[in-house]
C-alpha positions as CSV (number, residue, x, y, z in Angstrom):
1,M,0.0,0.2,0.0
2,A,1.3,3.6,-1.0
3,D,2.2,6.0,1.7
4,I,-0.4,8.8,2.1
5,Q,2.1,11.3,3.1
6,K,3.9,10.6,-0.4
7,V,0.6,10.8,-2.4
8,F,-0.3,14.0,-0.2
9,D,2.9,15.7,-1.0
10,I,2.5,15.0,-5.1
11,S,-1.2,15.5,-5.5
12,V,-2.8,17.8,-2.8
13,Q,-0.2,19.9,-1.2
14,P,1.6,21.6,-4.2
15,K,-1.4,23.0,-6.0
16,S,-3.8,24.2,-3.4
17,F,-3.4,26.5,-0.4
18,Y,-6.0,29.1,0.9
19,H,-8.5,30.7,-1.2
20,A,-10.8,33.3,0.4
21,G,-13.3,32.8,-2.2
22,V,-16.3,34.8,-3.1
23,L,-19.1,35.5,-0.5
24,G,-17.0,33.3,2.3
25,A,-16.6,30.3,0.2
26,E,-13.2,29.6,1.8
27,I,-11.0,26.7,0.4
28,Y,-8.0,25.4,2.0
29,M,-6.2,22.5,0.4
30,G,-9.1,21.4,-1.5
31,I,-11.5,21.3,1.6
32,R,-14.4,23.8,1.2
33,R,-15.7,25.3,4.4
34,S,-19.3,25.4,3.0
35,K,-19.3,21.7,2.3
36,R,-17.2,20.6,5.5
37,P,-17.8,23.3,8.4
38,E,-17.2,20.8,11.0
39,W,-13.6,20.1,9.8
40,S,-11.3,20.8,12.8
41,G,-8.7,22.8,10.6
42,W,-11.2,25.7,10.2
43,T,-10.8,26.4,14.0
44,I,-6.8,26.7,13.4
45,I,-7.4,28.9,10.4
46,D,-9.7,31.1,12.1
47,S,-7.1,31.6,15.0
48,I,-4.3,32.3,12.6
49,K,-6.6,35.0,10.7
50,Q,-7.7,36.5,14.1
51,A,-4.3,36.7,15.4
52,N,-3.0,38.3,11.9
53,P,-6.0,40.7,11.1
54,R,-4.2,42.5,8.5
55,A,-2.5,39.7,6.7
56,D,-3.2,39.3,3.0
57,V,-3.9,35.9,1.4
58,P,-0.2,35.1,0.4
59,T,0.9,35.9,4.1
60,L,-1.9,33.8,5.5
61,N,-0.8,30.9,3.1
62,V,2.8,31.0,4.7
63,L,1.3,31.0,8.3
64,F,-1.0,28.2,7.5
65,K,1.7,26.2,5.7
66,E,4.1,26.4,8.8
67,N,1.4,25.4,11.2
68,K,2.0,21.6,11.9
69,E,-1.3,21.2,13.7
70,L,-3.2,22.3,10.4
71,L,-1.2,20.2,8.1
72,S,-2.0,17.1,10.5
73,A,-5.5,18.0,10.1
74,V,-5.5,18.2,6.4
75,I,-3.8,14.7,6.3
76,T,-6.3,13.2,8.6
77,F,-9.2,14.6,6.8
78,Y,-7.8,13.0,3.4
79,K,-6.7,9.9,5.2
80,C,-10.1,9.2,7.0
81,G,-12.2,10.6,4.4
82,Y,-10.7,9.1,1.3
83,W,-7.6,7.0,1.9
84,T,-8.6,4.3,4.6
85,P,-10.6,1.5,3.0
86,C,-14.2,1.6,4.1
87,K,-15.2,-1.2,6.5
């Protein structure tokens, strides 16, 4: 079985970071807030945004990418939702 970290590094991480979207349609690494509002990563993102109220999107992307807890939440989201076989 392939390693999810390798697949994540190749397919998810390089192409998608944070997009503020239109009318609050936020997306982070392919996870859309309007479709997955319960995802634990939104709490982390909101905390970082509140701590940096004047940060633009490129700066937020750097702050988000540096946050290990957020990265772990993303990997867990994809691992549990799409990687692990259904039982």
